[in-house]
C-alpha positions in Angstrom: -0.2 -0.1 0.0 2.7 2.2 1.0 4.7 1.7 -2.2 1.6 2.3 -4.1 1.4 5.8 -2.7 4.8 6.9 -3.2 4.8 5.7 -6.6 1.6 7.4 -7.6 3.1 10.5 -5.5 6.2 10.5 -7.2 4.4 10.2 -10.8 2.3 13.1 -9.9 5.5 15.4 -9.1 7.8 13.9 -11.7 7.6 17.0 -14.0 9.0 19.2 -11.2 11.7 16.9 -9.9 12.8 15.8 -13.4 14.6 19.1 -14.1 18.1 18.6 -12.2 19.3 19.1 -8.7 17.0 18.3 -5.6 15.6 21.5 -4.4 17.0 22.8 -1.0 15.3 21.5 2.0 14.0 23.7 4.9 15.6 21.9 8.3 13.1 20.2 10.1 10.7 19.7 7.4 11.1 16.0 7.4 10.7 15.9 11.3 7.5 17.8 10.7 6.2 15.5 8.2 7.0 12.4 10.4 5.2 13.8 13.3 2.3 15.2 11.3 1.8 11.7 9.8 1.5 9.9 12.9 -0.7 11.9 14.8 -3.0 14.8 15.0 -1.9 18.0 16.8 -4.0 19.0 20.0 -3.2 21.8 22.1 -3.4 20.3 25.3 -0.9 17.6 24.1 2.0 20.2 24.2 3.6 18.1 26.6 4.7 14.4 26.8 6.5 12.3 24.4 6.0 14.0 21.4 6.0 17.7 23.3 9.6 18.7 22.3 8.9 18.0 18.9 5.9 20.1 18.9 7.6 22.8 20.6 10.1 23.0 18.0 7.7 23.3 15.4 5.7 26.2 17.3 9.0 27.9 17.9 9.8 27.6 14.2 6.6 28.9 12.9 6.9 31.9 15.2 10.3 32.7 14.2 9.4 32.6 10.5 6.3 34.9 11.2 8.7 37.2 12.8 11.1 37.7 9.9 8.6 39.9 8.7 6.1 41.0 11.1 5.4 42.0 14.6 2.8 40.2 15.9 0.9 39.4 18.9 0.0 35.8 20.1 -3.4 34.9 21.6 -3.0 32.0 24.2 -4.4 28.8 23.8 -2.1 26.6 26.0 -4.8 24.2 27.2 -7.0 24.6 24.1 -9.5 26.6 26.0 -10.4 28.6 22.6 -10.0 25.4 20.4 -8.6 22.1 21.0 -7.2 21.8 17.5 -5.9 25.4 16.9 -2.6 26.5 17.7 -1.3 27.2 21.3 0.1 30.5 20.3 -2.6 31.7 17.8 -0.7 34.3 15.9 -2.3 37.7 14.8 0.0 39.9 12.3 0.0 43.5 13.8 2.2 45.2 11.0 5.0 44.7 8.9 8.7 45.4 10.6 11.4 46.6 8.4 13.6 46.5 11.6 12.4 42.9 12.8 11.6 43.6 16.0 9.6 40.9 17.9 6.4 41.3 20.0 5.2 37.9 21.3 2.3 39.9 23.3 1.4 39.6 26.9 -2.3 40.4 25.7 -4.9 39.3 27.6 -7.6 40.7 25.6 -8.6 37.2 24.6 -8.7 35.4 27.8 -12.6 35.3 27.6 -12.9 35.0 23.9 -15.4 32.1 24.0 -18.9 33.2 23.3 -17.8 36.6 21.5 -17.2 35.6 17.9 -18.5 38.8 16.6 -16.4 40.9 18.8 -13.4 39.1 18.1 -14.2 39.4 14.0 -14.8 43.3 14.6 -11.4 43.4 16.5 -9.8 41.9 13.5 -11.2 44.1 11.1 -13.0 41.3 9.2 -15.8 42.3 6.9 -15.8 39.5 4.5 -17.0 35.9 5.7 -16.5 33.0 3.1 -18.1 29.9 4.0 -17.1 26.6 2.2 -19.7 24.4 3.6 -21.8 22.3 1.4 -24.7 22.4 3.7 -26.6 24.9 5.8 -26.8 22.5 8.7 -24.8 19.3 9.7 -26.7 16.5 11.6 -24.4 14.6 13.9 -25.8 12.3 16.3 -29.4 13.4 15.8 -28.6 17.2 16.1 -28.6 19.8 13.9 -25.4 21.7 14.4 -23.6 24.3 12.1 -20.7 26.8 12.2 -22.3 28.9 9.3 -23.2 32.6 9.8 -25.7 32.3 6.7 -28.2 30.2 8.8 -28.1 32.5 11.9 -32.0 33.0 12.3 -31.2 36.3 14.4 -29.1 37.7 11.8 -26.5 38.6 14.0 -23.8 38.7 11.1 -25.9 41.0 9.1 -23.0 43.6 9.3 -20.6 41.4 7.7 -20.4 40.6 3.7 -21.5 36.9 3.5 -20.2 34.5 0.6 -21.5 30.8 0.5 -19.0 29.1 -1.6 -19.6 25.6 -1.1 -16.5 23.4 -1.8 -16.3 19.4 -1.3 -15.3 18.0 1.9 -11.9 15.9 2.4 -13.6 12.4 1.8 -14.1 13.5 -1.9 -10.4 13.7 -2.3 -10.4 10.0 -2.0 -11.7 9.9 -5.6 -8.8 12.2 -6.4 -6.3 9.3 -4.9 -8.2 6.6 -6.5 -8.0 8.5 -9.7 -4.0 8.3 -9.6 -4.0 12.0 -8.5 -5.8 13.6 -11.5 -7.9 16.5 -10.7 -9.1 17.2 -14.0 -12.5 16.0 -14.9 -13.3 15.3 -11.2 -16.8 16.7 -10.7 -18.4 16.6 -7.2 -21.8 15.0 -7.2 -24.1 18.2 -6.2 -27.4 16.3 -6.0 -26.5 14.2 -2.8 -28.9 14.6 -0.4 -27.2 16.4 2.2 -26.1 19.2 0.0 -28.3 21.9 0.5 -25.9 25.3 0.5 -26.2 27.1 -2.9 -23.3 29.2 -4.3 -24.3 33.0 -3.2 -21.7 36.0 -3.8 -22.7 39.3 -3.6 -22.5 40.8 -7.1 -20.1 43.7 -6.6 -17.6 41.1 -5.9 -18.0 38.9 -9.1 -18.3 41.4 -12.0 -14.7 41.7 -12.8 -13.9 38.6 -12.6 -15.2 37.4 -15.9 -16.4 33.8 -14.6 -19.9 32.2 -15.1 -20.6 31.5 -11.8 -24.0 29.7 -12.6 -22.2 27.1 -14.0 -20.0 26.0 -10.7 -21.8 22.7 -10.5 -20.4 21.6 -13.7 -16.7 22.6 -12.9 -14.2 20.1 -12.3 -12.0 20.0 -9.5 -9.2 22.3 -10.8 -11.6 24.8 -12.2 -13.5 25.1 -9.1 -10.2 25.7 -6.7 -9.1 27.8 -9.3 -12.2 30.3 -9.6 -12.5 30.0 -5.7 -9.0 31.3 -5.3 -9.5 34.1 -7.9 -12.5 35.4 -5.8 -10.4 35.2 -2.2 -7.3 37.1 -4.0 -9.7 39.6 -5.3 -11.2 40.1 -2.3 -7.8 40.5 -0.3 -6.8 42.9 -3.2 -9.9 45.0 -2.9 -9.8 48.6 -2.6 -10.4 48.5 1.3 -8.0 47.1 4.3 -11.0 45.1 5.5 -10.2 41.4 6.5 -11.1 38.2 5.0 -12.4 35.0 7.3 -12.2 31.9 5.3 -13.8 28.8 7.3 -15.6 25.3 6.8 -17.0 23.4 9.5 -14.2 22.3 11.5 -11.2 24.5 10.0 -8.6 21.7 9.4 -9.3 20.5 5.8 -10.8 22.7 3.1 -9.8 25.9 5.2 -6.1 25.1 5.3 -6.4 24.3 1.7 -7.4 27.7 0.6 -5.5 29.7 3.3 -2.4 27.7 2.3 -2.9 28.5 -1.4 -3.5 32.2 -0.7 -0.3 32.4 1.4 1.9 30.8 -1.0 0.3 32.8 -4.2 0.6 36.4 -2.3 4.4 35.2 -1.3 5.1 34.2 -4.9 4.0 37.8 -5.6 6.8 39.2 -3.4 4.1 40.8 -1.4 4.1 38.9 2.1 6.8 37.0 3.7 9.2 38.8 1.5 12.1 37.6 3.7 11.2 33.9 3.2 12.9 31.3 1.1 10.6 28.5 -0.7 11.6 25.9 1.7 11.0 28.3 4.6 7.5 29.5 3.5 6.6 25.8 2.7 7.6 24.7 6.4 5.5 27.7 7.7 2.1 26.9 5.9 2.6 23.0 6.5 3.4 23.5 10.1 1.0 26.6 10.9 -1.9 26.4 8.6 -2.1 22.6 8.5 -0.5 21.0 11.4 -0.9 23.4 14.2 -4.7 23.9 13.4 -5.4 20.2 13.8 -5.4 18.6 10.2 -5.9 15.2 10.8 -3.3 13.7 8.3 -2.9 10.1 9.8 -6.5 9.7 9.7 -6.8 11.1 6.2 -4.0 9.0 4.9 -5.6 5.9 6.4 -8.7 6.6 4.2 -6.9 8.1 1.3 -8.5 11.6 1.6 -5.4 13.4 0.4 -6.7 16.9 0.5 -3.1 17.9 1.9 -1.2 16.4 -1.0 -3.5 18.0 -3.6 -3.0 21.4 -1.8 0.7 21.4 -2.7 0.7 19.5 -6.1 -2.0 22.2 -7.2 0.6 24.9 -7.2 1.2 23.9 -10.7 -2.4 25.0 -11.8 -1.9 28.6 -10.3 1.5 29.6 -11.6 0.0 32.0 -14.7 -0.4 35.8 -14.2 -4.1 35.4 -13.8 -3.8 34.4 -10.2 -1.2 37.2 -9.5 -2.3 39.9 -7.1 0.3 42.0 -9.3 -1.9 41.8 -12.2 -4.9 43.2 -10.1 -2.7 46.0 -8.8 -1.2 47.0 -11.9 -4.9 47.3 -13.3 -5.6 49.8 -10.4 -2.4 51.9 -11.1 -2.4 52.6 -14.7 -2.9 56.2 -15.3 -6.2 57.8 -16.5 -5.2 57.9 -20.2 -4.1 54.2 -20.0 -7.2 53.0 -18.0 -8.4 51.0 -20.8 -5.5 48.8 -20.7 -4.7 45.6 -18.8 -1.6 44.0 -18.2 -2.2 41.6 -20.9 -3.3 44.3 -23.1 0.3 46.1 -22.6 2.2 42.6 -23.2 0.2 41.5 -26.2 2.2 41.5 -29.2 1.1 42.8 -32.6 2.3 41.8 -35.9 4.2 44.3 -37.7 6.8 44.3 -40.4 8.3 40.7 -39.8 12.1 40.9 -38.8 12.2 44.6 -39.0 14.1 46.5 -36.1 12.6 49.6 -34.3 14.8 52.1 -32.3 13.6 53.2 -29.3 14.6 56.0 -26.8 14.1 56.3 -23.1 10.6 57.5 -23.4 9.5 54.4 -25.2 8.9 50.8 -24.3 9.6 47.7 -26.6 7.2 44.8 -26.8 8.2 41.7 -28.9 7.4 38.0 -29.4 8.4 35.1 -31.9 6.9 35.5 -35.2 4.8 32.5 -36.4 7.1 31.2 -39.0 10.8 31.6 -39.1 12.5 30.5 -35.9 14.3 33.2 -34.1 12.3 36.1 -36.0 10.6 38.9 -33.8 7.9 41.3 -34.3 8.4 44.8 -32.5 5.9 47.3 -31.6 6.5 50.8 -29.6 4.3 51.5 -27.0 4.5 55.1 -25.8 5.0 55.3 -22.0 7.0 57.8 -19.6 10.4 56.4 -18.5 8.8 55.7 -15.1 6.0 53.7 -16.8 8.3 51.8 -18.7 10.3 50.7 -15.7 7.3 49.9 -13.9 6.1 47.7 -16.6 9.5 45.7 -16.9 9.3 45.3 -12.9 6.0 43.9 -13.4 6.8 41.4 -16.1 9.8 40.4 -14.3 7.8 39.6 -10.9 5.2 37.7 -12.7 7.8 35.2 -14.2 9.6 35.1 -10.9 6.3 33.9 -9.5 5.9 30.9 -11.6 9.5 29.8 -10.7 9.0 30.4 -7.1 5.9 28.3 -7.0 7.5 25.7 -8.8 10.3 25.5 -6.3 7.8 25.3 -3.3 5.9 22.3 -5.2 9.1 20.4 -5.8 10.5 21.0 -2.3 7.2 19.4 -1.4 7.2 16.5 -3.3 10.6 15.5 -2.6 10.1 15.7 1.4 6.7 13.9 0.9 7.9 10.9 -1.1 10.6 10.6 1.3 8.6 10.6 4.5 4.8 10.4 4.0 4.8 8.4 0.9 6.6 5.8 2.4 4.9 5.2 5.5 2.6 2.1 5.9 -0.9 3.2 6.9 -2.9 1.2 9.0 -6.7 1.0 8.5 -8.6 3.8 9.8 -10.6 2.8 13.1 -13.4 5.4 12.4 -15.9 3.0 11.7 -15.8 1.8 15.2 -18.0 3.4 18.1 -14.9 4.5 20.1 -13.6 6.1 16.8 -16.9 7.9 16.3 -17.0 8.9 19.8 -13.4 10.4 19.7 -14.3 12.0 16.5 -17.6 13.5 18.2 -15.5 14.8 21.3 -13.3 17.0 18.9 -16.1 18.4 17.1 -15.9 16.4 14.2 -18.7 13.8 14.0 -20.0 11.8 10.9 -23.2 11.8 8.8 -22.4 8.5 7.3 -18.9 7.4 6.0 -19.8 8.5 2.5 -21.4 12.0 3.2 -19.0 13.5 6.1 -17.6 16.9 5.1 -15.1 18.1 7.2 
């Protein structure tokens, strides 16, 4: 079984790792994946046999956050806020050029339980994106929900709510069973428990050029790409309002999109700017997945490889259409160029094949291979002020660098994954037993039948 997983995972990543030398590794990433694949993180288990390993992981995360930001720490030492949240929940205060660290003696959150809305307002959250495919879940005969969209008291009316239903972790068994091919894999939206329709305010969709009415016909690649475009457009909006992304428990679909957001913005050079590919990979695996309670050992035993999907999916978001720089470029164009996008500026227009245009400092040169003779180029001058030309060159260089950075992260992940998790024999999951169900229920998971749980 382990050999099959290793072979499949290696096959899925062969294109990224066949180019030559192995990518540089983050110290401790192997230990992180080893620990991750053995047990689920719980805040109260910070001490004990694996306590020293967990402390090293926590310390490394704080160190990597501190490279670029001053931050406060919301204490959750015994899981008082949530048993599967980090013992040190990081709240980024501001970007710091002097690298000063503030690990926070704040007591603002000592009594945070029951003050959800107050906390959201404190964090300046305006947009709430709900990934649940149902309005409510039935767990052991009880209706439960973590969804603001079904609050009868309308306590979340001041927030902008988005319902963007996305398949739960059990769907990713089909991804593994199809030899890690997400193309053509479409979720069955007609299952009886699926009752949450897609709902997005029009003002957030008009600029994305996506036909949202077709969302049930999208395969897993299209759906993940389109949802990520939506989240990126919100993050790069005109205001400074915060964004909350969540599902039911926060340890499968939530880290998937948070991780993709973090890596995409990092690849654009907008966040975590001092972190190298191996370092940002360690940070997102450790903080967004491990320390927020992703049950990797359980998911592996069931073949629900949403964790692997996340980092293998990086190959689908390398293009400039996912770049925040593209959005910012469109906003920063002067009024006389407001009708042009980055694609327009970079578009190559056929002129006299093989001709040469001499340009001064007030012009920018745009060129491409002409169809036909190899090595021929066409040129067209686009009038820009010198600063505009320099800015354009910087944008194009940054977009090219984005693809390279994401490929390096994916390569580093695949190399470490195949040498650790991919070689581990996974025992059958005990979740079908009564004891397994009760333990999952105690952790706030629960099941609604083995074929329809959406964690």
